[in-house]
C-alpha positions in Angstrom: -28.8 -7.1 -7.2 -28.6 -9.3 -10.3 -31.8 -10.5 -11.9 -32.7 -14.0 -13.0 -31.8 -14.7 -16.6 -35.2 -16.2 -17.2 -37.5 -13.8 -15.3 -37.3 -10.5 -13.4 -36.9 -12.1 -9.9 -33.6 -11.6 -8.0 -31.0 -14.2 -9.0 -30.4 -16.2 -5.8 -28.5 -19.0 -7.5 -25.1 -18.3 -9.2 -23.7 -21.3 -10.9 -20.3 -21.4 -12.6 -19.3 -24.4 -14.7 -16.0 -25.1 -16.5 -16.7 -26.0 -20.1 -13.8 -26.6 -22.5 -11.5 -24.7 -20.1 -13.7 -21.6 -19.8 -15.9 -20.5 -17.0 -19.6 -20.5 -17.9 -21.9 -18.6 -15.6 -25.7 -18.7 -14.9 -27.6 -16.4 -12.6 -31.1 -17.6 -11.9 -33.8 -17.5 -9.2 -34.7 -20.7 -7.3 -37.6 -21.4 -9.6 -35.4 -21.5 -12.7 -32.4 -23.3 -11.1 -33.5 -26.6 -12.5 -33.6 -25.2 -16.0 -30.0 -24.4 -16.6 -29.8 -26.8 -19.6 -32.3 -24.6 -21.4 -30.6 -21.2 -20.7 -27.8 -19.5 -22.4 -24.8 -18.6 -20.1 -24.3 -15.1 -18.9 -22.1 -13.0 -21.1 -19.1 -12.2 -18.8 -18.4 -8.9 -20.6 -21.8 -7.6 -19.3 -20.9 -8.2 -15.7 -19.9 -4.9 -14.0 -17.7 -6.8 -11.5 -15.6 -8.3 -14.3 -15.1 -4.8 -15.8 -13.9 -3.4 -12.5 -11.5 -6.4 -12.1 -10.1 -5.5 -15.6 -9.5 -1.9 -14.5 -7.9 -2.9 -11.3 -5.6 -5.4 -13.1 -4.7 -2.7 -15.6 -3.6 -0.3 -12.8 -1.2 -2.9 -11.4 0.9 -2.5 -14.5 3.3 0.4 -13.9 3.4 1.4 -17.6 -0.4 1.7 -17.7 -0.4 3.7 -14.5 2.3 6.1 -15.9 0.3 6.5 -19.2 -2.9 7.3 -17.2 -1.1 9.8 -15.0 0.4 11.5 -18.1 -3.1 11.7 -19.6 -5.0 12.8 -16.5 -2.6 15.0 -14.5 -2.2 17.9 -16.9 -6.0 18.4 -17.0 -6.2 18.2 -13.2 -3.4 20.7 -12.6 -4.6 23.4 -14.9 -7.3 24.8 -12.7 -10.1 27.1 -13.9 -8.9 29.7 -16.5 -9.8 32.7 -14.3 -7.6 31.5 -11.5 -4.7 30.9 -13.9 -5.1 34.4 -15.4 -5.2 36.2 -12.0 -2.1 34.3 -10.8 -0.2 35.4 -14.0 -1.3 39.0 -13.5 0.0 39.0 -9.9 3.4 37.6 -11.0 3.8 40.3 -13.7 3.4 43.1 -11.1 
C-alpha cells in the first residue's frame, strides 16, 4: 500500500490533475487531502506500476521481444556445465 506524501499513514486519496497537458499525481491520507496545494506532486518515475506498464509496452513491440529473446534464450538453453559435459561424452562413445 502506498503511503501518504506528508506522513506515514496509508494513502487513501489518490488525486490526478492535468497541468499543462501532463498528469500530476498526489497520494495522501484523508488528513492531508485538503493540503494538496502545499505538497509536491508524486514523481511518476518512482511508481512501480508505471515501471511495469513501461515493460509491458516494450514487450508489445516485436523487435524488442526478438532482442530480449536473443539475449535471454542462449543463457537459458545452456544448462549446467556438468550436464553439457556428460551429454557430450555420451555422444562421443
